[in-house]
Structures are given as structure tokens and as C-alpha cells.
VORO-124943 format. One line per field, with one value per residue (C-alpha): residue number from 0; x, y, z. Coordinates in nm, 2 decimals, always signed. Example, Ala and Ser with C-alpha at 12.3 -4.5 7.8 and 13.67 -1.06 7.14 Angstrom:
<nodes>
num (0; 1)
c1 (+1.23; +1.37)
c2 (-0.45; -0.11)
c3 (+0.78; +0.71)
</nodes>
This chain:
<nodes>
num (0; 1; 2; 3; 4; 5; 6; 7; 8; 9; 10; 11; 12; 13; 14; 15; 16; 17; 18; 19; 20; 21; 22; 23; 24; 25; 26; 27; 28; 29; 30; 31; 32; 33; 34; 35; 36; 37; 38; 39; 40; 41; 42; 43; 44; 45; 46; 47; 48; 49; 50; 51; 52; 53; 54; 55; 56; 57; 58; 59; 60; 61; 62; 63; 64; 65; 66; 67; 68; 69; 70; 71; 72; 73; 74; 75; 76; 77; 78; 79; 80; 81; 82; 83; 84; 85; 86; 87; 88; 89; 90; 91; 92; 93; 94; 95; 96; 97; 98; 99; 100; 101; 102; 103; 104; 105; 106; 107; 108; 109; 110; 111; 112; 113; 114; 115; 116; 117; 118; 119; 120; 121; 122; 123; 124; 125; 126; 127; 128; 129; 130; 131; 132; 133; 134; 135; 136; 137; 138; 139; 140; 141; 142; 143; 144; 145; 146; 147; 148; 149; 150; 151; 152; 153; 154; 155; 156; 157; 158; 159; 160; 161; 162; 163; 164; 165; 166; 167; 168; 169; 170; 171; 172; 173; 174; 175; 176; 177; 178; 179; 180; 181; 182; 183; 184; 185; 186; 187; 188; 189; 190; 191; 192; 193; 194; 195; 196; 197; 198; 199; 200; 201; 202; 203; 204; 205; 206; 207; 208; 209; 210; 211; 212; 213; 214; 215; 216; 217; 218; 219; 220; 221; 222; 223; 224; 225; 226; 227; 228; 229; 230; 231; 232; 233; 234; 235; 236; 237; 238; 239; 240; 241; 242; 243; 244; 245; 246; 247; 248; 249; 250; 251; 252; 253; 254; 255; 256; 257; 258; 259; 260; 261; 262; 263; 264; 265; 266; 267; 268; 269; 270; 271; 272; 273; 274; 275; 276; 277; 278; 279; 280; 281; 282; 283; 284; 285; 286; 287; 288; 289; 290; 291; 292; 293; 294; 295; 296; 297; 298; 299; 300; 301; 302; 303; 304; 305; 306; 307; 308; 309; 310; 311; 312; 313; 314; 315; 316; 317; 318; 319; 320; 321; 322; 323; 324; 325; 326; 327; 328; 329; 330; 331; 332; 333; 334; 335; 336; 337; 338; 339; 340; 341; 342; 343; 344; 345; 346; 347; 348; 349; 350; 351; 352; 353; 354; 355; 356; 357; 358; 359; 360; 361; 362; 363; 364; 365; 366; 367; 368; 369; 370; 371; 372; 373; 374; 375; 376; 377; 378; 379; 380; 381; 382; 383; 384; 385; 386; 387; 388; 389; 390; 391; 392; 393; 394; 395; 396; 397; 398; 399; 400; 401; 402; 403; 404; 405; 406; 407; 408; 409; 410; 411; 412; 413; 414; 415; 416; 417; 418; 419; 420; 421; 422; 423; 424; 425; 426; 427; 428; 429; 430; 431; 432; 433; 434; 435; 436; 437; 438; 439; 440; 441; 442; 443; 444; 445; 446; 447; 448; 449; 450; 451; 452; 453; 454; 455; 456; 457; 458; 459; 460; 461; 462; 463; 464; 465; 466; 467; 468; 469; 470; 471; 472; 473; 474; 475; 476; 477; 478; 479; 480; 481; 482; 483; 484; 485; 486; 487; 488; 489; 490; 491; 492; 493; 494; 495; 496; 497; 498; 499; 500; 501; 502; 503; 504; 505; 506; 507; 508; 509; 510; 511; 512; 513; 514; 515; 516; 517; 518; 519; 520; 521; 522; 523; 524; 525; 526; 527; 528; 529; 530; 531; 532; 533; 534; 535; 536; 537; 538; 539; 540; 541; 542; 543; 544; 545; 546; 547; 548; 549; 550; 551; 552; 553; 554; 555; 556; 557; 558; 559; 560; 561; 562; 563; 564; 565; 566; 567; 568; 569; 570; 571; 572; 573; 574; 575; 576; 577; 578; 579; 580; 581; 582; 583; 584; 585; 586; 587; 588; 589; 590; 591; 592; 593; 594; 595; 596; 597; 598; 599; 600; 601; 602; 603; 604; 605; 606; 607; 608; 609; 610; 611; 612; 613; 614; 615; 616; 617; 618)
c1 (+1.48; +1.76; +2.09; +2.30; +2.66; +2.74; +2.73; +3.05; +2.91; +2.85; +3.22; +3.29; +3.64; +3.56; +3.79; +3.66; +3.31; +3.17; +2.91; +2.86; +2.64; +2.58; +2.95; +3.00; +2.71; +2.84; +3.22; +3.17; +3.32; +3.23; +3.39; +3.50; +3.51; +3.33; +3.22; +2.88; +2.70; +2.35; +1.99; +1.88; +1.52; +1.26; +1.41; +1.25; +1.33; +1.32; +1.42; +1.61; +1.93; +1.84; +1.72; +1.71; +1.71; +1.76; +2.03; +1.95; +2.28; +2.32; +2.16; +1.86; +1.85; +2.01; +2.00; +2.12; +2.02; +2.19; +2.19; +2.26; +2.34; +2.35; +2.69; +2.90; +2.68; +2.59; +2.24; +2.18; +2.35; +2.13; +1.81; +1.93; +1.90; +1.59; +1.46; +1.55; +1.87; +2.20; +2.45; +2.79; +2.81; +3.09; +3.05; +3.14; +2.99; +2.79; +2.59; +2.22; +2.07; +1.87; +1.50; +1.24; +1.34; +1.04; +1.12; +1.23; +1.54; +1.74; +2.08; +2.28; +2.47; +2.40; +2.61; +2.66; +2.69; +3.00; +2.95; +2.69; +2.74; +2.46; +2.56; +2.27; +1.93; +1.59; +1.34; +1.05; +0.79; +0.82; +0.64; +0.80; +0.64; +0.61; +0.25; +0.33; +0.23; +0.43; +0.30; +0.51; +0.65; +0.84; +0.96; +1.30; +1.10; +0.88; +1.19; +1.35; +1.03; +0.93; +1.16; +0.95; +1.05; +1.41; +1.41; +1.27; +1.55; +1.82; +1.63; +1.65; +2.01; +2.05; +1.85; +2.07; +2.38; +2.24; +2.14; +2.50; +2.65; +2.45; +2.53; +2.90; +2.92; +2.77; +3.02; +3.10; +3.02; +2.81; +2.99; +2.83; +2.85; +2.69; +2.52; +2.46; +2.15; +2.17; +2.04; +1.84; +1.48; +1.36; +1.00; +1.03; +0.68; +0.65; +0.66; +1.00; +1.14; +1.33; +1.64; +1.68; +2.03; +2.17; +2.21; +1.90; +1.68; +1.89; +1.78; +1.85; +1.60; +1.62; +1.61; +1.32; +1.56; +1.91; +1.78; +1.96; +2.30; +2.28; +2.23; +2.53; +2.73; +2.63; +2.78; +3.09; +3.21; +3.06; +2.94; +2.72; +2.61; +2.40; +2.31; +2.10; +1.96; +1.77; +1.50; +1.25; +0.90; +0.66; +0.33; +0.04; +0.14; -0.01; +0.09; +0.35; +0.48; +0.71; +0.83; +1.18; +1.25; +1.53; +1.55; +1.80; +1.88; +2.09; +2.17; +2.35; +2.51; +2.51; +2.19; +1.84; +1.53; +1.58; +1.92; +1.79; +1.49; +1.72; +1.96; +1.67; +1.52; +1.85; +1.84; +1.49; +1.59; +1.90; +1.68; +1.43; +1.68; +1.89; +1.65; +1.29; +1.11; +0.90; +1.08; +1.25; +1.07; +1.23; +1.24; +1.17; +0.89; +0.56; +0.48; +0.15; +0.10; -0.05; -0.37; -0.41; -0.36; -0.60; -0.87; -0.84; -0.77; -0.84; -0.49; -0.13; -0.01; -0.25; -0.27; -0.36; -0.37; -0.72; -0.87; -1.18; -1.10; -1.28; -1.49; -1.66; -2.04; -2.21; -2.31; -2.51; -2.69; -3.05; -3.06; -3.27; -3.03; -2.73; -2.93; -2.99; -2.62; -2.47; -2.56; -2.29; -2.43; -2.28; -2.03; -1.81; -1.96; -1.75; -1.82; -1.63; -1.74; -1.65; -1.67; -1.87; -1.67; -1.98; -2.23; -2.45; -2.63; -2.75; -2.41; -2.29; -2.58; -2.48; -2.12; -2.18; -2.44; -2.19; -1.90; -2.11; -2.23; -1.86; -1.60; -1.42; -1.72; -1.88; -1.65; -1.79; -2.13; -2.05; -1.88; -2.00; -1.99; -2.24; -2.24; -2.18; -2.44; -2.48; -2.62; -2.60; -2.64; -2.88; -3.00; -3.35; -3.45; -3.60; -3.31; -3.09; -3.15; -3.01; -3.35; -3.22; -2.97; -3.22; -3.19; -2.91; -2.66; -2.75; -2.65; -2.33; -2.25; -2.32; -2.09; -1.82; -1.78; -1.85; -2.12; -2.19; -2.47; -2.40; -2.15; -2.16; -2.17; -2.04; -2.09; -1.95; -1.96; -1.70; -1.64; -1.57; -1.21; -0.86; -0.69; -0.50; -0.36; -0.28; -0.66; -1.03; -1.32; -1.40; -1.03; -1.05; -1.36; -1.22; -0.92; -1.13; -1.36; -1.09; -0.90; -1.23; -1.33; -1.00; -0.97; -1.32; -1.26; -1.51; -1.24; -0.89; -0.58; -0.42; -0.06; +0.27; +0.44; +0.34; +0.60; +0.51; +0.64; +0.40; +0.53; +0.40; +0.30; +0.17; +0.47; +0.25; -0.07; -0.33; -0.21; -0.38; -0.46; -0.34; +0.00; +0.26; +0.38; +0.66; +0.49; +0.44; +0.16; +0.06; -0.20; +0.00; +0.27; +0.52; +0.36; +0.68; +0.95; +1.06; +1.36; +1.20; +1.25; +0.97; +0.95; +1.00; +1.06; +0.70; +0.64; +0.93; +0.72; +0.41; +0.59; +0.52; +0.15; -0.02; +0.21; -0.08; -0.06; +0.31; +0.42; +0.71; +1.00; +0.90; +0.86; +0.73; +0.81; +0.48; +0.43; +0.09; -0.05; +0.25; +0.49; +0.83; +0.99; +1.02; +1.25; +1.28; +1.53; +1.63; +1.66; +2.03; +2.01; +2.02; +1.79; +1.55; +1.54; +1.51; +1.24; +1.05; +1.08; +1.02; +0.79; +0.59; +0.56; +0.59; +0.80; +0.87; +1.23; +1.33; +1.23; +1.39; +1.71; +1.69; +1.78; +2.09; +2.33; +2.16; +2.14; +2.51; +2.60; +2.38; +2.52; +2.89; +2.83; +2.64; +2.58; +2.23; +2.15; +1.86; +1.79; +1.55; +1.48; +1.36; +1.15; +1.38; +1.13; +0.84; +1.06; +1.16; +0.79; +0.66; +0.93; +0.81; +0.44; +0.41; +0.11; +0.30; +0.66; +0.66; +0.71; +1.06; +1.18; +1.36; +1.22; +0.92; +0.71; +0.34; +0.02; -0.06; +0.21; +0.49; +0.55; +0.81; +0.65; +0.94; +1.16; +0.87; +0.97; +0.89; +0.92; +0.80; +1.06; +1.16; +1.18; +1.55; +1.57; +1.34; +1.54; +1.87; +1.73; +1.57; +1.21; +0.88; +0.55; +0.24; -0.07)
c2 (+3.59; +3.58; +3.72; +3.90; +4.02; +4.39; +4.59; +4.74; +5.06; +5.16; +5.19; +5.54; +5.62; +5.99; +6.25; +6.42; +6.54; +6.89; +6.88; +7.24; +7.35; +7.70; +7.77; +7.60; +7.79; +8.11; +8.05; +7.82; +7.92; +7.80; +7.47; +7.39; +7.02; +6.92; +6.62; +6.65; +6.42; +6.43; +6.29; +6.26; +6.42; +6.32; +6.32; +6.51; +6.38; +6.65; +6.42; +6.08; +6.29; +6.53; +6.50; +6.74; +6.65; +6.81; +6.71; +6.81; +6.83; +6.61; +6.88; +6.88; +7.26; +7.35; +7.18; +7.23; +7.13; +6.84; +6.83; +6.49; +6.43; +6.10; +6.17; +6.06; +5.78; +5.97; +5.98; +5.60; +5.58; +5.85; +5.67; +5.35; +5.54; +5.57; +5.90; +5.97; +5.75; +5.91; +5.94; +6.09; +6.31; +6.43; +6.70; +7.05; +7.37; +7.55; +7.88; +7.80; +7.81; +7.52; +7.54; +7.28; +7.23; +7.12; +7.37; +7.72; +7.79; +8.12; +7.96; +8.06; +7.74; +7.39; +7.08; +6.89; +6.53; +6.34; +6.05; +5.95; +5.67; +5.54; +5.51; +5.31; +5.24; +5.37; +5.10; +5.10; +4.99; +5.33; +5.62; +5.94; +6.25; +6.61; +6.53; +6.18; +6.13; +5.87; +5.69; +5.74; +5.39; +5.54; +5.84; +5.84; +5.89; +6.14; +6.33; +6.30; +6.42; +6.69; +7.00; +7.16; +6.88; +6.90; +7.26; +7.23; +7.02; +7.27; +7.54; +7.34; +7.32; +7.69; +7.74; +7.50; +7.70; +8.03; +7.91; +7.76; +8.07; +8.31; +8.10; +8.07; +8.44; +8.51; +8.63; +8.41; +8.16; +7.86; +7.53; +7.26; +6.93; +6.58; +6.40; +6.03; +5.86; +5.57; +5.69; +5.55; +5.55; +5.84; +5.98; +6.31; +6.33; +6.16; +5.80; +5.65; +5.41; +5.14; +4.97; +4.61; +4.47; +4.12; +4.15; +4.01; +4.26; +4.56; +4.83; +5.17; +5.45; +5.68; +6.03; +6.24; +6.55; +6.60; +6.77; +6.60; +6.59; +6.95; +7.03; +6.82; +7.00; +7.33; +7.15; +7.05; +7.40; +7.44; +7.79; +7.78; +7.45; +7.39; +7.09; +7.00; +6.70; +6.40; +6.34; +6.03; +6.02; +5.74; +5.96; +5.99; +6.15; +6.47; +6.70; +6.87; +6.57; +6.26; +5.99; +6.10; +6.48; +6.74; +7.03; +7.31; +7.24; +7.52; +7.60; +7.88; +7.88; +8.19; +8.29; +8.36; +8.32; +8.67; +8.60; +8.29; +8.47; +8.76; +8.49; +8.32; +8.65; +8.71; +8.37; +8.46; +8.80; +8.66; +8.38; +8.60; +8.90; +8.63; +8.38; +8.55; +8.80; +8.91; +9.18; +9.05; +9.12; +9.42; +9.50; +9.26; +9.00; +9.05; +8.85; +8.71; +8.51; +8.14; +8.27; +8.57; +8.35; +8.10; +8.33; +8.56; +8.29; +7.95; +7.83; +7.83; +7.89; +8.15; +8.28; +8.63; +8.76; +8.70; +8.84; +8.64; +8.72; +8.55; +8.69; +8.56; +8.65; +8.37; +8.66; +8.82; +8.53; +8.41; +8.08; +7.90; +7.99; +7.85; +7.53; +7.47; +7.48; +7.29; +7.03; +7.18; +7.36; +7.71; +7.69; +7.93; +8.06; +8.23; +8.40; +8.51; +8.65; +8.55; +8.86; +8.84; +9.03; +9.04; +9.13; +8.85; +8.67; +8.38; +8.31; +8.29; +8.07; +7.85; +7.83; +7.74; +7.48; +7.31; +7.34; +7.18; +6.90; +6.85; +6.59; +6.90; +7.04; +6.71; +6.68; +7.02; +6.89; +6.59; +6.78; +6.63; +6.99; +7.09; +7.20; +7.55; +7.80; +7.96; +8.29; +8.51; +8.88; +9.01; +9.38; +9.29; +9.06; +9.16; +9.23; +9.14; +8.79; +8.78; +8.74; +8.43; +8.67; +8.90; +9.28; +9.35; +9.08; +9.16; +9.51; +9.41; +9.18; +9.45; +9.68; +9.46; +9.24; +9.54; +9.34; +9.40; +9.27; +8.90; +8.82; +8.51; +8.47; +8.16; +8.06; +7.77; +7.64; +7.48; +7.37; +7.64; +7.53; +7.67; +7.64; +7.33; +7.17; +7.36; +7.47; +7.50; +7.38; +7.72; +7.78; +7.45; +7.58; +7.91; +7.77; +7.51; +7.77; +8.02; +7.73; +7.61; +7.96; +8.01; +7.66; +7.70; +8.07; +8.21; +8.42; +8.54; +8.38; +8.58; +8.71; +8.80; +8.64; +8.72; +8.62; +8.62; +8.45; +8.28; +8.31; +8.22; +7.87; +7.65; +7.45; +7.16; +7.02; +6.75; +6.43; +6.29; +5.92; +6.00; +6.12; +5.93; +6.21; +6.16; +5.84; +6.01; +5.96; +6.31; +6.34; +6.61; +6.62; +6.88; +7.08; +7.05; +6.86; +6.83; +7.02; +7.37; +7.62; +7.81; +8.17; +8.37; +8.34; +8.37; +8.06; +7.87; +7.93; +7.80; +7.47; +7.40; +7.50; +7.48; +7.35; +7.39; +7.76; +7.77; +7.97; +7.83; +8.03; +7.88; +8.05; +7.92; +8.09; +8.10; +8.21; +8.21; +7.94; +7.71; +7.65; +7.68; +7.60; +7.60; +7.65; +7.75; +7.85; +7.52; +7.42; +7.41; +7.32; +6.96; +6.98; +7.16; +6.93; +6.62; +6.78; +6.83; +6.47; +6.31; +6.54; +6.72; +6.46; +6.18; +5.96; +5.61; +5.56; +5.33; +5.61; +5.89; +5.68; +5.72; +6.07; +6.02; +6.11; +6.45; +6.53; +6.44; +6.69; +6.96; +6.90; +6.97; +7.35; +7.36; +7.74; +7.87; +7.80; +7.84; +7.70; +7.65; +7.39; +7.51; +7.23; +7.25; +7.07; +7.30; +7.61; +7.52; +7.43; +7.76; +7.96; +7.76; +7.80; +7.42; +7.26; +6.95; +6.89; +6.59; +6.82; +6.94; +6.60; +6.37; +6.04; +6.10; +5.86; +5.84; +5.69; +5.62; +5.37; +5.60; +5.38; +5.44; +5.27; +5.30; +5.05; +4.90; +5.01; +4.93; +4.56; +4.25; +4.11; +3.73; +3.46; +3.47; +3.85; +3.78; +3.52; +3.72; +4.01; +3.78; +3.90; +3.74; +3.86; +3.85; +3.70)
c3 (-1.46; -1.74; -1.69; -1.94; -1.97; -1.88; -2.19; -2.30; -2.42; -2.05; -2.00; -2.11; -2.24; -2.30; -2.13; -1.81; -1.84; -1.78; -1.51; -1.45; -1.74; -1.61; -1.62; -1.94; -2.12; -1.99; -2.13; -2.42; -2.75; -3.13; -3.23; -2.87; -2.82; -2.50; -2.31; -2.12; -1.89; -1.82; -1.88; -2.23; -2.31; -2.57; -2.91; -3.21; -3.56; -3.82; -4.11; -4.15; -4.13; -3.85; -3.48; -3.20; -2.82; -2.50; -2.25; -1.90; -1.67; -1.36; -1.12; -1.34; -1.35; -1.68; -2.02; -2.37; -2.71; -2.89; -3.26; -3.42; -3.79; -3.98; -4.15; -3.85; -3.72; -3.42; -3.50; -3.50; -3.17; -3.02; -3.17; -2.96; -2.64; -2.45; -2.31; -1.95; -1.97; -1.83; -2.10; -2.19; -2.50; -2.69; -2.96; -3.08; -2.97; -3.24; -3.23; -3.21; -3.56; -3.61; -3.55; -3.42; -3.07; -2.87; -2.60; -2.67; -2.49; -2.44; -2.43; -2.74; -2.78; -2.90; -2.93; -3.26; -3.14; -3.25; -3.02; -2.75; -2.48; -2.26; -1.89; -1.80; -1.97; -1.87; -1.88; -2.13; -1.86; -1.67; -1.81; -1.73; -1.87; -1.73; -1.60; -1.46; -1.09; -0.92; -0.61; -0.26; -0.31; -0.62; -0.43; -0.64; -0.96; -0.79; -0.69; -1.03; -1.23; -0.99; -1.02; -0.72; -0.48; -0.58; -0.55; -0.21; -0.09; -0.24; -0.05; +0.27; +0.21; +0.18; +0.51; +0.68; +0.58; +0.67; +1.02; +1.07; +0.93; +1.17; +1.49; +1.40; +1.35; +1.70; +1.97; +2.14; +1.86; +1.89; +1.85; +1.66; +1.85; +1.77; +2.04; +2.05; +1.88; +2.09; +2.43; +2.72; +2.79; +3.01; +3.06; +2.91; +2.77; +2.42; +2.32; +2.25; +2.01; +2.16; +2.00; +2.14; +2.18; +2.19; +2.56; +2.72; +2.86; +2.74; +2.49; +2.39; +2.31; +2.03; +2.15; +2.16; +2.14; +2.27; +2.56; +2.83; +2.64; +2.56; +2.94; +3.04; +2.76; +2.97; +3.28; +3.07; +3.00; +2.65; +2.64; +2.32; +2.15; +1.83; +1.63; +1.35; +1.55; +1.43; +1.68; +1.71; +1.87; +1.84; +1.78; +1.54; +1.21; +1.10; +0.82; +1.03; +1.22; +1.13; +1.35; +1.26; +1.21; +1.23; +1.47; +1.49; +1.86; +2.07; +2.43; +2.58; +2.93; +3.17; +2.96; +3.01; +2.78; +2.65; +2.52; +2.35; +2.19; +2.06; +1.91; +1.74; +1.61; +1.45; +1.28; +1.15; +1.03; +0.84; +0.67; +0.56; +0.44; +0.25; +0.11; +0.11; -0.11; +0.20; +0.42; +0.72; +1.03; +1.22; +1.59; +1.87; +1.78; +1.96; +2.28; +2.40; +2.71; +2.69; +2.88; +2.63; +2.32; +2.43; +2.56; +2.24; +1.97; +2.13; +2.05; +2.19; +1.83; +1.70; +1.34; +1.41; +1.06; +1.00; +1.31; +1.44; +1.80; +2.06; +2.35; +2.65; +2.65; +2.90; +3.13; +2.87; +2.73; +2.81; +3.01; +2.75; +2.47; +2.67; +2.74; +2.37; +2.28; +2.59; +2.85; +3.08; +3.37; +3.42; +3.12; +2.96; +2.62; +2.37; +2.04; +1.71; +1.39; +1.03; +0.80; +0.48; +0.22; +0.00; +0.24; +0.13; +0.40; +0.17; +0.05; +0.41; +0.51; +0.22; +0.32; +0.67; +0.60; +0.36; +0.61; +0.88; +0.66; +0.54; +0.70; +0.81; +1.00; +1.12; +1.45; +1.57; +1.56; +1.77; +2.03; +2.38; +2.53; +2.26; +1.91; +1.80; +1.78; +1.43; +1.34; +1.02; +1.08; +0.84; +0.86; +0.69; +0.97; +1.33; +1.55; +1.25; +1.30; +1.66; +1.83; +2.04; +2.22; +2.34; +2.30; +2.55; +2.40; +2.05; +2.10; +2.28; +1.99; +1.73; +1.92; +2.02; +1.69; +1.47; +1.27; +0.92; +0.68; +0.61; +0.87; +1.06; +1.45; +1.60; +1.97; +2.15; +2.51; +2.73; +3.08; +3.32; +3.38; +3.35; +3.02; +2.93; +2.63; +2.30; +2.19; +2.29; +2.09; +1.97; +1.87; +1.67; +1.51; +1.42; +1.25; +1.04; +0.94; +0.83; +0.65; +0.47; +0.37; +0.21; +0.04; -0.11; -0.24; +0.00; +0.16; +0.04; +0.20; +0.45; +0.35; +0.51; +0.82; +1.17; +1.41; +1.78; +2.11; +2.34; +2.69; +3.03; +2.97; +3.29; +3.41; +3.46; +3.30; +3.40; +3.29; +2.97; +2.88; +2.53; +2.63; +2.83; +3.02; +3.26; +3.43; +3.78; +4.03; +4.09; +3.81; +3.64; +3.39; +3.26; +3.00; +2.79; +2.97; +3.33; +3.29; +3.25; +3.51; +3.70; +3.58; +3.89; +4.26; +4.33; +4.11; +4.28; +4.61; +4.45; +4.39; +4.76; +4.78; +4.43; +4.15; +3.90; +3.93; +3.86; +3.55; +3.32; +3.20; +2.85; +2.51; +2.18; +1.84; +1.65; +1.28; +1.10; +1.33; +1.31; +1.60; +1.47; +1.79; +2.17; +2.45; +2.81; +3.09; +3.24; +3.59; +3.67; +4.03; +4.10; +4.43; +4.25; +3.96; +4.20; +4.39; +4.08; +3.95; +4.29; +4.49; +4.23; +3.96; +4.19; +3.98; +4.12; +4.25; +3.95; +3.71; +3.90; +3.89; +3.51; +3.55; +3.78; +3.51; +3.46; +3.83; +3.89; +3.60; +3.76; +4.09; +3.95; +3.95; +3.64; +3.54; +3.46; +3.10; +2.85; +2.49; +2.22; +1.94; +1.60; +1.40; +1.09; +0.87; +0.96; +0.93; +0.56; +0.49; +0.62; +0.42; +0.11; +0.17; +0.19; +0.39; +0.48; +0.60; +0.37; +0.07; +0.21; +0.32; +0.07; +0.21; +0.44; +0.62; +0.57; +0.72; +1.07; +1.12; +0.98; +0.68; +0.42; +0.13; -0.10; +0.12; +0.30; +0.67; +0.93; +0.83; +1.02; +1.25; +1.15; +1.41; +1.39; +1.45; +1.76; +1.89; +1.85; +2.05; +2.31; +2.21; +2.18; +2.03; +2.27; +2.12)
</nodes>
């Protein structure tokens, strides 16, 4: 690779430059001398003596037309600079008279160029046009060429500021406090990232959330805390998940969940009234219990805008029909309908066939509990196409589901067991069908924002092989984290007799099928906290010792407290109508391993690094 000396023309000796094009354009005067910095656009030559080009300001939100004439040598200098290069331009303000600009602009001024200095060169091997699509490994070019991405980051900053203002204007105000990123490994529920040290056998863990630190702050006499906290979880990536993410974290002492929910509703109302075209939600948000959400929508974060409510019907179905859809003896069988806006049974049949044959529908055919039963309501057929149900069940479906010509009826079986987890098979199918119907144009997209609190979650859930839980031996894990308090005195009593029936004082904020955040009233009594860790979850002694710092803080007269964390990336994505949080993050991770393809992280550890941190790779 050849070396070259730095070019002297990149050392700009112009006076201080104007960066704020918006202010300049509103205050400019004829023949005013000005120096502007920005990015040069594509040049348009009208003749050998005259050329036009747009100069975009450093924010890339405003631009102004440059006019270059041959008489002062500026035209030759302009021709020597490639498009997209950063430049400094000196010239005079003129009322716009010239024609021929490639892009019609409404600004009244143009700059007659006296001199232009490149501040760096844009290489000829990079093609950057308005329709150029850059790969994730060129995220910096993607950001520079895509105004929608840049605007999303600006909007994100606005959301940050509005949230901060709202919390600091509360009475008493919330105090912004940073908590450490180098924490210790504690079994809260998600897989952690470990950070090895040079001290043999010792490692930090990056925090899944600031949960324990903020509870300790409550014991420290801090009445109200918040933080835009960086959090880290080593979990599989999805559109709404990243291995590192931001949450708006908050906690309130001498408070209940009701206090927290009111505060969060205030934040949401202020965000919508300040930044959104849709009206801000008024009044307290709707509330729905976990059991109700799971039974009616098959999800603990239901999108209720498009209906498709679920009902149980196994008690009405003929035995032979049940045996055809599931191998499970004595199952629960549920049903919902998908409306046909055009009352066309043939179109509905074609739609559902294509869905079940597609990658989106294939998993539902392979459900070990049985595939879905699919029926199209057709008024021209005997019993409207519902013969397999029998007369009694068909009549019930007609009345309960308010069936119309061309509607789709979907039934699905599952084990007769209490709800656990975040969704049921029919709930997943409901959501997938609606999503496909909208993306294919078969159904219109639902509109508006439906905020609701999902409450009364089970405090404990059966342990899962796919989730680390808290590492106890009881066969159950905390549904959210082990610091959540039981909801009532009766639930505290159930800890001694049947922990699986204990209801948590937990609340999730859901909008349009997206969980924006979750919180709870915390356990503030050290004896209760230790009892749950040791006797309910049955953590081994060495793991219980990992929480000694928290137990000591609770023991020191910690007041009752409650809090919540809003997923900040998800919040911004929802406000902007983005499908993925990657569209509102400057440098997101992609792929199953959480890769940053631009910087090529994570990277392979060298032998030297392994030795430094006393590590060895297993074969």
C-alpha cells in the first residue's frame, strides 16, 4: 500500500463556518459573505462556465444551492471535488434566480461560490445514490444515506428528553443515578455475559438490569430513582431483542404498584401529546389479568385491536372430531374466527391454504399437540360447512362468534393444564394469521394505540430447559425475577402451602401486542426474600450467598418500594411504527450470535488473551 503526504488543501484557513443552515437561511441578506460547512452533492454543469450543486449541512437535514462560475477559478476547484465529500465553501448570498437545479428547493437563497476547500475525499470505489442499499457491515454509510434511519435516532433523542423532563418534574422529583456495569453473576432469570479478569478464577457479569442496585438505592434513602440503563442478556435474537439494550429504569420508595403505574401513564401521555400525531391516551389504562389475557387472546401481551377472541368449546365437540385434531386425551379445545371482509368463501379458502403451506404456517401443522382444525363458513353448504361440529356445536359457534359468509373458523387443542409462559398454541396461530392477512393485503392493518396493563401474573412458573431460571432445585422459577412480592396477604399464606398458585404483584405495560415494560412491587423484608430464595426456589447455599449484599440492604430497614423498566428501544420502535428495534439503534447486533458485522464483534480470543485471563478453550 503506497503512502502519500497529507494534502495541504485540507487545512482550511477560512473564518468560522456556519453550521446551522436553518437559522442562516432565515436570516441571510443579499451579498452577505458566508462560510459554510457540509457535504457536496452531485454537480450539474449547465455550460463550461456555470455549474450548480447542492450543499447539505452537517445535520443532513437542510441544503442550499451553490452556483459556481468560471471567472474566479471556483468552478475548477469544484470539479476537482467528488460528490459526498465534506467541504468548506466561501461565497456570497444571492437571491435565487438561476434555473437548472436537479432538485427543486423552496429556499430563496443560493451561494455564489468564491472558494471551496475539500476537508476529506469521498472515494471513487463507493457508490452512494439515493437508492443505494448498504449491507450491515457498512452501517456508517447506511446511516449517512438513509434519512429515515437518521431521523429515527433524532426522534429517539427527543423521546429520551421528554421522559427525563417528565420524571424530573414529578413531585418529589426522580433523581437520575448511574449504577455499575461491572456487576457479579447472580441467577435472576436470564443468561449473563461474563467479563473475565486477570485475577485467576474471578469474573464480573454484565447486568441483566440494574434491579438489585436500584433496590439497594431504596434502602439508601433515595426516594425516587431513574436511569436510562444499558442492560445485557445472552439470549437468542429476535426483531424486538438485542444482547445489549436500553431500558428506562425507575424505582419509588414508600410506593405501591398503583403509584408506579400512574407515573408511567403520565410519561406515555406526555410522549404522545408532545411527539405523536395520534391523540394521547386519556384516563387510566385498561387492565386485564394474565389469566384473562391468556384465555381470551392466547398471549400475555395481546393486541386486542383486531378482535379474534378465543373461546373454549371442547365440551360441545363430538369425540370423533376431537380425536382428528389431537392425540391428547381430554384436551382443552379453543376456537376463534377470522372475518372475511368480502364475504367470499373461495378467497378465504385460498388464503388459509397458502398460509398453512408457507414458512409462517408450517410450524402449526407440526404441533405435537395436533394441527389446527380449519373450517370456512359457507352459507351455501349444508350446515354452512360446519357438519363435523354437529348441530349443537355449529349453532353455538354461529351465535357466539357471530359468523358471516366466508368467515374462517380455527380450532386448536392443547393440554388441560394451567397457563404458563407467554402464549398458547392458538394464541400464536391467531397472531400469525392476522400478521399474514395484513402483510398479504387480505385484511387492513389495525390502527391506533391500545395501551393496557396485564396484571396478576403467577409468581412462579414451571422451570424450563430453555431458560436458566434461578438455578433452584424446586422445579419452579420466578416468572419474572425472584424479588417480586406476592400480591395479597392470602398469596403470602399460599407460599407455605402451594407456591404455584401465588399471584404476583406484577404489572406489564402492553400496547398493540408489544410488551413495552414490566414492573412490580418488590419484596422489602429480608426474611421473606431469603425464604423465597432458600425454601421456595431451593437455591443451593453458594447461590444464596450471591444475594447476601441485597439481603443485608433489605435488613437495614428498607422501606416498601416498587418500580418498572420500560424497554426504551421497543418504545421508540412502537412510536415510529417500526417492526424491529434495529431500526432505532445506531449500531445494532444481528444474527443468532449477536454479531456486529461492521466491527466484526464478537471476535475470536487470541491465545495471548486466553492466557492473560487464565482461560482455556474446551475441545
